[in-house]
N, C-alpha and C positions, 0 to 999 in steps of 0.2 A: 549283146543284142541277140535275141533268139532267132534262129533260122526257122522259117515257117512255111507252111503250105496247106492247101486244102482246107478241111473243116476247122482245124484246131489252132492254127497259128498264122500270123500275119507278119510279114517283113515290110519295112518302109525305107524308101530312099527320100531324103529331104533335099530337094534341089532348089536353090534360090536364084531365079533368073535375074539378069541385069535389068535395071529399072527402065532402060530405054526400049524394052521389048524383046531383047535377045535372050538366048539361053534355052535350056530344055524345059520340059513340062514339070519335072520334079515329082511326078506322081507314079512313076514306074516302080513296081515291086521288085526287090532284089531277091532272087531265088537261088539258093545254094545249099542243098542238103548234103551234108558230108558225114554225119554221124553214123557209124556202123552199128546202131543199136537195134536194128530190126530183128524181132524174134523169128525163129524158124517155125516151120509148120507145126512142129511138135511142141512148141513153146507158146502157143497162143493163149490169150486170157480164157479162163474157164476150163482149161484142160485138167483132167483128173490127175491130181498130184500123186495118186497111188498106182498109176498105170505104167510105171517104169519097169525095167527089166532087172533091177538090182537085187531082187530077191526079197525074202520076207523079213525085213527089219520092223521095228516099232513104228507105226504110222505117225504117232504124235511126234516122235523125235525127228521125222522127216518134214514135219509141217512147221514152217517158221512162225506161223500165227500162234501156235501153241506156246511158244516161248515169249510172246509179247503180252504186255498188259495195256489195256485201253481204258480211258475215262470218257470216251465218246462213242456212242453206239454206232455212228456212221463209220468211224475208223475200224471198229471191230468187225462190222459186217462187210466192209470193203477189203479187209486184209487178204482174203484168199485170192482176190483178183488183182491185188497190187503187190504187197510184200510176198504173197504166196507165189507170184510169178517172177520173183527176183527183182522187183522194182523198188526203188527207194526215192520217191518224189522229193525234190529239193524245196525247202520252205521258201516262200516269197519273202523278199526283203521288205523293210518297213515302208518304203515308198510305194512299191507295187501293191502291197496289201492295203495301204491307206487309200490309194486311188480306187481300188476295187470296192472296198467297203463304203467309202464316201459316196461313190456313184450309186451303188446298189441301195443303200439305206437312206441317204440324204438327197439324192437326185441331182448332184453336181460333182464335178471334178474339183479337188481341193487346190487352193493356192499354196504357195510356199509358206505363208504365214499360218494358214490353217493346218498344214502338215506339222509345223513346229509346235503349234499349240495343242492339237488334238491327237496326234499320232506318234510323233518322234520319241517321246519319253514314256510310251505306254505299251503294254503287251497287247497281243492280238485279241485276247479275251477281254481285256479292259476296253479296247477300242469298240468291239462289238457291243458290249454292254452299254457303253456310253452312247453310242449312236442309236441303239434300240430304245433308249430312254428319251430321245428327242422327238419333238412334234413332227419333224421331217420324215422319220421312219413311219409314223402313223399316216402321214400324207401320201407317201409313195405306196403304202399298202392300200389305202383307200382308193387311189388311182387304179390299182389292179382290179378291185371290185367294181369300180365305176365302169370299167371296160366290160367286165363280165355281165353286169346288169344293163349295159348300154344306156346309161343315164343321159337324158336329154330333156330339157324343160320345154322344148317345142312339142313334146308329146305328153309329158307328165307335169303335174303341179310342182312348182319349185320347192314348196315347203315339204312335200313328201320326200323329194330327193334329198334335201338337206338332212332330214331326220334319218333316212336310211344310210346316208353317208356317215353320220355320227355314230350309228350302231356299228358300222364296219370299223370305225375308229376304236370303239370299245372292245371289239374282238381282238385287235392287235395291241391294245393297251393291256389286255389280259383280264378285263373285268367281266367278260362273258365268254362262254365256250363256243366252239364251232357248232356243236349241236344246238345250243340256244340261238346262235346266229341264223342257222338254217331254218329253225322253227319260226323265227321272227321275219326273216327276209322273204320267204316264199309266199307269205300272205301280207306283206307290208304294202301299204298303198303306193309307195314309191316304186315297187316292183309290179304290182297289179295294174297301176296306171300306165305302165309301159307296154303290157301285153294283154291279150285276151284269148279266150277259147283254148284251143290246143297249144297255142304258143306258150301258155303258162306252164304246161307240162314240159315242153321242149326246153325252155330256158331255165327251168329249175334243174333239169337233168344236166344241162351244160355247166351251170354254175356250181353244182354241188356233187354231181356224180361223174363229171368229166367225160361225158359221152352224149351222143345223140339218143333221144328217145325213139323207139321204133313206132311205126304207125299204130300198131296194136296197143302199145303202152300209152300213147297219146289219147286214143279213144277210150281206153279202160280207166284212165286216171283223171281225165278232164272233169267228170262229175264232181270231184272233190273241190273244185274251184267254181262250181256252177252258180253259186249264190252271188258272186261278185259282179258288180256293174259300175258304170260311171254316169254321172249327171253333170250338166253344165253348172259351173259355180262362179258367178261374177267375182272377179278379183281385181282390185285397182292397180295391181302391178303385173298382171298376166292376163291378157285379153282372151286367150284360148283355154283358160283354166277349167279343170273338171275335178269334181270330188268323187272319191271312191265310196261306194255304198254297198250294203248287203240288201238284196231284194229277196225278202223271205217268200214272196209269191212264187218264185221259181221252183221251189220244192215243197210247197204247201200241199196238203191232201187234196186230191188223190195222186199227186205227182212226186211222192217221196223218192221213187226210184231214180228220178233225174239227178239226185245227189248221192247215189250209192255206187260204190265200186267194190268188186270182190277180187281185184287184181293182187293187192297186198293184204289179203285178209278182208273179211266182210266189214266195210266201214261206210258209214253214212254221215254226211255233214249237213245237218239241218238246224236252222234257227227258227223257233216258233214265231209266227206272225204276231206282232204286238196287238193288232186289232183284226182278228180273223174274219169278222163279219163286216168290215168296213166296205162301203160302196166305192170309195176312192182307193185304188190299189197303191197309190203313192204313200198312203198312211202306213203301209207295211214295209216301207223301205227305210232302212236304218243307216245313218251315216256312220262310217267306221270309227269316228272320234267318240261316239256315244256308246259303243259296245262295252259290256261289262266283262269281268274276268272270266266268268263261266262261258259266255258266248265266244270269247277269244280262244278259250281252251278247245272248243269244238272246231272252230274255224282254222286253227293251226294244225289240224290233223295232217294235211299234206306234208308240211315240213317235218313233222314228227316221223312220218313214214319214210321220207327220204333220208333223214338222219339215221334211220335204223338199218339202212342197206349195207351190205358187206363192204362195198368199195367206197363208202362215204369218207372215211378218214384217208383212205388211199388216194382219193382224188385230190384232196388238199396237199398231201405229201408230194404228189407228182407236180402240182402247180408250184409249190415252193422250191422243189429241186430244179425245175426249169427256170424259175425266176433267178435263182442265185448261181446256177452252174451253166445255164445256157444250152443244155442238151438233155435228151430224154434219159436221165440217170435212172429212173425207175425201171425202164426196159433194159438198160445196160447193166444195172446192178440191182436185180430184184431183191437180194438179201438186204441191201440198204433200205429200199422202200419198205420192206416188212419190218425192219428194225425201227424205223421212224413211225410206222403205224402202231407198233407195239408201244413206243414211247408216248404217242399221243393218247393211246388208250389208258396208259398208266397215269398220264397227266390230266385225264378227264376232258380231252379236247382242247387243250391249251395250245394255240398256234404259235405263240411266242417260244415255247419250249422246242418245237420242231424247227422254227427258223434259226434259233440260236445254235442248235445242234449241228445244223448244216453249215452255218457261218463259222463255226469253230472247228470244223472237221478238216482232215487232210485233203479232202476233195476241193475245199475252198481256199485253204491257206497255203497251198503249194504254188510255186512259181509257174507261170505259163511260158517262160523262156526255155523252150524245150527243143532239143535237137532230135530229129527223126530221120532215119535213113529213107532214101527214096524207094518207092515201090509203085509200079504202074497199076497194080491190082488193088482196088479199094479194100478188098477183104484182108489185105496184108498191112493196112495202116494200123498204127498203134492206137489203142483205145483212148478216148478223151480223159479218162480218169487216171491216167499215168502222169498227168501234170495238172496244174491249176486251170481254172476256166478262162476261156478267151471269148469275150462278148463284144458286140457292137453297141456303143452307147445309144440309148433311146434318143430320138430326135429332140425331145424337150430337154433332156438332160444335157445333150451336147450344146444346144442353143443357149441354155441357161449358163453353162460353163463358159462359153465364148463371150456372152454378155458380161459376165462377172470379170473375166480377164481383161476385157476392153474397158472396164470401168463404167459400164452402163447399168442402169437400174434394171433388175430382173423382174419383169412384170409377171411372167409365167402364164399358164392357162388355168382356168378354174375347171378341174376335172369333172365337176358335177354338171356344169352348164356350158357345153361347147358353144352355144348361141344363147345369149341372154334375151329373155322375152320382155315385152313391154305392155303396160296397161294404161288406163286413163290418167294415172298420176305419175307414171314413169316406169323405169326398169326395176325388176325384182332384185333383191340383194345378191351380190356376187363379189368376187375378189379381183376383177379386172380393174386397171386404172381407168380414169375418165378421160375421154378424148379431149384434146386441147380445144378450148372454145365451144364446148358443148356439154351435153349430159350423157351421151351414148358411151358405151364401153369402148375402150381402146383395144382393138384386136391385132395390133401390130405384131406382137410376139406370137400370138396364136396363128396368124396367117403365115408367118415365116416357118413355124414348126410344121404346119400342115403340108407345106411343100416337100418336106422330108419324111412324112409319114407319122408325125406326132399330132397331139391335140385333136384326135379324131372327132367328127361330129356324130359318129355311131349310128348314122342312118345310111349315108352313102360312102363314108370314109371310116376306115378302121385302122387301129394302130399297126404299123408295119416298120420293118427295118429295110429301107430302100438302098439299093446298090446300083451300079451301072453308070452309064454316061450322063443321063439326065440328072440323077442324084448328085453326081460329082460336079456337074456344071452349076447346079443350084447351090451346092455347098461352097463352091468357089466364089460365086457372086455374093453370098452372105458373108463369108469371111473377109472378102475385100472391103465390103461396106463397113463391117464392124471394126476392122483394123484401121481403116481410114478415120473413123470417129474416135479411136483411142487417143488419149493424150499421153504426154511423157510421164505423167504421174499415175497412169493406169497400171494395174498389177502385171499386165503383159510386158510392160517396160519397167521392171523393178528399180533400176538405178538410172532411169532416164535414157538408157541404152547408148546414146551418142554423147560423148564428152566434148568432142570437137567436131562440129558439122563439116569441117573441111578436111578431116583426117580420113583418107581412104586407104590407109595402110592395111595390110593383111591382118595384123594384130587387132586393129580397131574394129574391123568388120567381123572377125571371129568373136570378139568380145560381145558385139551386138547380137549376133545370132545365138551365141551361147546363153546370153541373158534371156532372150525371148523363149528359147527352147526350155530352159530351166524354169522359167516362170510358169509355163504350161504343164510341164511334166516333172518338175521338182528334181531333175537330175540333168547333168551335162548331156550334150549331144551324144547319142549312142552310136556305136560303131557302124551300124547299118546306114546311118544318115550322114556320116562324116564326109564321105566322098561327094555326095550331092551338095553338101554345104560348101565344101571347098570349091567345087565347080561354080557355084553361084557367086562366091567371093571373087574368083578370078574374072568372071564375066563382068561383074560390077566394076572392078578396078579398070577393066579395059574399055568400059563404056563411059564416055564423057558426060552423058546425061544422068548417070546413076549417082545420086548423092547418098551419103551414109544414112540420112534420115529416111529417104525413100527405100533404101535397102532394108531398114528395120521394119517398115510397113510390109514389104514383100515377105520378109522372114516371118512376121506375125501371121500373115495370111496362109502361108504354106504349112506352118506348124499346126495351126488350128484345124486344117483339113487333112493333116497327115494321119496315116494309119496308127502311128505311135500314140496319137492323142485320141482318136475315135475309138480304137479297140483297146480294151483294158482287161 
């Protein structure tokens, strides 16, 4: 069990209270940092390896990275800050890596059966390649872009959203490049229908340049989107539907300057009016679905310009590093960021190549069970790249994992449509189940996830990792509900847990808790949780109202909300 604290590590004590209400909370973190591995002031990451007083030897001979060979550009770029600082990160074992990759790429924690089938007999590279070839990798990647574009059919036509989401899928399937994606997305009706005016500049910057546009940039670049407008569009499955159009009147003579920007070169985005002398201005309004290739080439100028900016690839690299490592690795390891930017340039904007390089690197494949010496000064804490990533499971991923272990159907959230809209003939297409006894979507899973910061509506709520008392109480309520609904054939109870409902022996209760823990984490109760488990067993045996069956339910509840399960 790793000893942990602060930003990069978490310890857990699993305490199982007596079923009659006695016993401790079981949620206190055990803190015991004993490892004397803290570097001295002269041994901090990034220190100049040639600044010692040993005299003039050959600098390459003193550099451990010069003696190493790498087949991963991340490993090579990170070497000066890891091996160059005398660190040798320990590789994650098969179970730890399987959980990490399963959650990151497939959106759920694996069961024991899935570990045996998908991970146990495979190398880490094989696991990454296998998972990246699954639809779930595409889905988790699409969810990332849905958050970036703030998709919501309460604002945008559902058909536009579905098409933009499909294009994001093509990006991560490797059939289009990041450059092509930016050119398509920044003037896609699914994006244009969400924003207008200066917002189109601002959210294009956020999505593809990783920063806010300045007021000057908004004003200077907004003309490149000036032709776009919306019109009401009756739709039988969406009462508030609008269609995205090009109003050529906005920049027709003598107003061509309204569509000109000289901020990134002198560029003008103008489409000639199809009927310049028409008395009805609506005759010069073109629906986006009827635009020809030549017109689209002009209209996609904003995306082309954004994709040409120096930090365009860098922005995606930072997004991918944060997604898989959980910290700002681009700032911590600028050489790694640049190596991945160079790789993306060589690969022509292939995001899968960048994702895979991170996922197979030492930064990702190392164990996060890391001993760190205590230090009151944050400046003396070991850097996060000296061990594997430690992240909190996204609310949707945690809830889906808990549902699966409890043997319940995982409905999930439709990342495209936080709220499904309705028209005269019913609701537009979506992936939510249908509520019992009606035709409306069943939002049970979505509503539970929103309590924990998942399934955001992207208008008033945005994705977040919640911690603290309120989140803990909410999670406790959800786990109690799910564990109570689990049957003895559910994955959380792999062998039925209780052989003899009357047997309250210590051995029988240990067997029960070990089964529950192993079902959720694919390994026996770890050292840090053993003391709490023993206390719970003792309390249950002393409580006449505590039955072995109820003890198993309590064990299920506490395991699912334990740090061992939530953090990975």
